[in-house]
C-alpha positions, 0 to 999 in steps of 0.5 A, spaced: 500 500 500 502 507 498 504 511 504 498 515 503 494 509 505 498 508 512 497 516 513 490 516 512 489 510 517 493 513 522 489 520 521 483 516 522 485 513 529 489 520 531 484 521 537 485 514 540 493 515 539 493 522 542 488 520 548 493 513 549 499 517 549 496 523 554 493 518 559 500 514 559 504 520 560 499 522 566 499 516 569 507 515 569 508 522 572 503 521 577 506 514 579 513 518 579 510 522 585 509 516 589 516 513 588 521 514 593 526 519 591 533 516 591 539 521 592 547 519 590 553 521 594 560 520 592 566 520 597 573 520 593 578 516 596 586 516 594 590 510 594 597 512 596 603 507 596 608 508 601 615 506 601 616 504 608 621 507 613 626 501 614 633 499 617 633 493 612 635 492 605 634 498 601 629 497 595 626 501 589 619 498 590 613 501 593 608 497 598 601 498 598 598 494 604 605 491 605 604 488 598 610 491 593 607 495 587 611 495 581 612 501 577 609 498 571 602 495 570 599 500 574 592 499 571 592 492 573 595 493 580 590 499 581 584 495 578 586 489 582 587 493 589 580 496 588 576 490 587 579 488 593 577 494 597 570 493 594 569 487 598 572 490 604 568 496 604 562 491 603 565 487 609 561 486 615 565 490 620 565 496 616 557 495 615 556 494 622 560 500 624 556 505 619 549 502 622 551 503 629 554 509 628 548 513 624 543 509 628 540 506 621 537 500 625 532 505 629 525 506 625 525 513 622 522 519 626 515 520 622 515 528 620 508 532 621 505 530 615 498 529 613 494 523 614 493 521 607 501 521 606 502 517 612 497 512 610 500 512 603 507 510 607 504 505 611 501 502 605 507 502 601 511 499 607 505 493 607 506 492 600 514 491 600 513 487 606 508 482 602 513 482 596 519 480 600 515 475 604 512 472 597 519 472 595 521 468 601 516 463 600 517 462 593 525 461 594 525 458 601 518 455 602 517 459 608 518 466 611 525 467 614 524 472 620 530 477 620 532 483 625 531 490 623 539 491 624 540 485 619 535 488 614 538 495 614 545 492 613 543 488 607 540 494 604 546 498 605 551 493 602 547 492 596 547 500 595 554 501 596 558 501 590 566 502 588 567 505 582 575 505 580 578 511 575 582 507 570 589 508 570 589 512 577 590 511 584 583 514 585 576 511 586 569 513 589 565 510 594 558 511 591 551 510 595 544 511 593 539 512 599 532 515 600 535 521 604 539 526 601 543 528 608 543 521 610 546 519 604 552 523 605 553 521 612 553 514 610 558 515 604 563 519 609 562 514 615 563 508 610 570 511 608 572 513 615 570 506 617 574 503 611 580 507 613 580 505 620 579 498 618 585 498 614 589 501 619 587 496 625 589 490 620 596 493 618 597 495 626 595 488 628 599 485 622 605 489 625 604 487 632 604 479 630 610 480 626 614 484 632 612 478 637 614 473 632 621 477 631 622 478 638 622 470 639 627 470 633 631 475 637 631 471 643 633 464 640 638 468 635 641 471 642 642 464 645 645 461 639 650 467 638 652 466 646 653 459 645 657 460 639 662 465 642 662 460 648 664 454 644 670 458 641 672 461 647 673 454 650 676 451 644 681 457 644 683 456 651 684 448 650 689 450 644 692 456 645 690 463 641 696 462 636 697 462 629 697 455 626 702 456 621 707 458 626 705 452 631 706 448 625 713 451 623 715 450 631 713 443 631 717 441 625 723 444 627 722 441 634 721 434 630 728 435 626 732 437 633 729 431 636 731 426 630 738 429 630 738 427 637 736 421 636 741 420 630 746 422 635 744 417 640 744 411 636 751 413 633 753 413 640 749 406 642 752 403 636 759 405 638 758 402 645 755 396 643 761 395 638 766 396 644 762 392 649 761 386 644 765 382 648 765 384 655 757 385 655 752 390 657 753 396 661 749 401 665 751 406 659 748 402 654 742 401 658 742 409 659 743 410 651 737 405 649 732 408 654 734 415 651 733 413 644 726 410 646 724 416 649 727 420 643 723 416 638 716 416 642 717 424 643 718 424 635 712 420 634 708 424 639 710 430 635 708 427 628 701 426 631 700 433 633 703 435 627 698 431 623 692 433 628 694 441 626 690 441 620 683 438 623 684 443 629 685 449 624 679 447 620 675 446 627 677 453 629 675 456 622 668 453 623 667 455 630 669 462 628 664 462 622 659 460 626 660 466 631 660 470 625 654 467 622 650 468 628 652 475 629 650 477 622 643 473 623 642 477 630 644 484 626 639 482 621 633 480 626 635 486 630 633 491 624 627 487 622 625 488 629 626 496 628 622 495 622 616 492 625 616 497 631 616 502 626 610 499 622 606 498 629 607 505 631 605 507 624 598 511 625 597 513 618 594 509 612 595 508 605 588 510 604 586 517 604 579 521 603 581 527 599 573 529 597 568 527 602 561 526 600 556 533 599 549 533 600 546 532 594 542 537 591 537 533 587 535 526 587 538 521 582 531 518 580 526 518 579 527 523 573 520 525 571 522 527 564 525 520 563 519 516 565 514 521 561 518 520 555 519 513 555 511 512 557 510 517 551 514 513 546 511 506 549 504 509 548 505 511 541 508 505 539 502 501 542 497 506 539 500 505 532 500 498 532 493 498 535 491 502 529 493 498 524 490 492 528 483 495 528 484 497 520 486 490 518 480 487 522 475 492 520 471 489 514 469 496 511 472 499 504 475 506 504 479 506 498 478 504 490 483 498 491 480 495 496 473 496 492 476 493 486 479 487 490 473 485 493 468 486 487 473 484 482 471 489 477 474 496 475 471 503 478 469 507 473 468 514 477 468 516 484 464 521 488 468 527 491 468 529 498 466 536 498 466 539 505 463 546 503 457 542 500 456 539 507 456 545 511 451 548 506 
């Protein structure tokens, strides 16, 4: 069909379409006045990765909640951190503190309003309770009784949202609430509770680390004392001398004893040859005893010379143990200083840079949006209904429909003249 036919069809039902659009817009605007207005408050929070004050090894990395933050890949790091913070902000400790501090679990004070407004509010609350109970029946098969505190805490957790700013260390804590002043108060209190929670967690972790390091210091001090005592006892038994000098002295002594032994054996050989016929004498026995004594002394000095490398290695090992214990104790002492500094740290890596302000206007419902959507929907429904009525109506309104119905051509038409009807 030509476009004029469609235009004529729409023109024929224009009054119905207009009434439908007007009714839809009026009803939707009326409903928006009955809905609760929602206000959105936002708190701007800054993540400040801090390089902790430390006496230990220097590092070029910054730390964020005791986790290293690399200088590259900032976007990934901050997005992951923001997701972690989002879960922490909605955690039970933060939610409970906000509810208790602001008294959200107490019934709101009723303002001096008209009886009609109070009745509407009660009816609205009854409808919400009925819908919630019906949903619980469908979901669990029974109505689960919950306290006012748990209801408000669950509602607050649902209304909180964390929006990260891409490629930056900034994110916002957004809250949607039915009261403008309360929305700003809840957003600010949530940020404060979150910062305090992180500070408490950091201090508790630092305290546990300090206690563990103090126990390590006690053990390290005892190990250092034992290593020093063992070294002193060894040096007391063996003398605090150089093993190289001792080796030289023992070699010289052995050489002297061997010379004396050769002299004694020469004398003994001469005496034995002299007294070969006459037999032994007291001098021969004396030289034999002197020879045996020199031989035993040489053997003992040789054994002592063989033990010198083992003693030197043992002394080196004991000195190494003392040095290792001293270095370990110094390292633990530095870690203890670091732990004490972290425990005494009162600031957090999270700072509120822009507290939430009381919103001027509601976020929703925006009446013009609802009105425009209602108008478009009503217009679509009206146009569709007009075409349906035209299709289902058996009346013939144009030449083509007459020719299709009768099967004969139309020879002439009678024009419609508005002036003649008026006369």
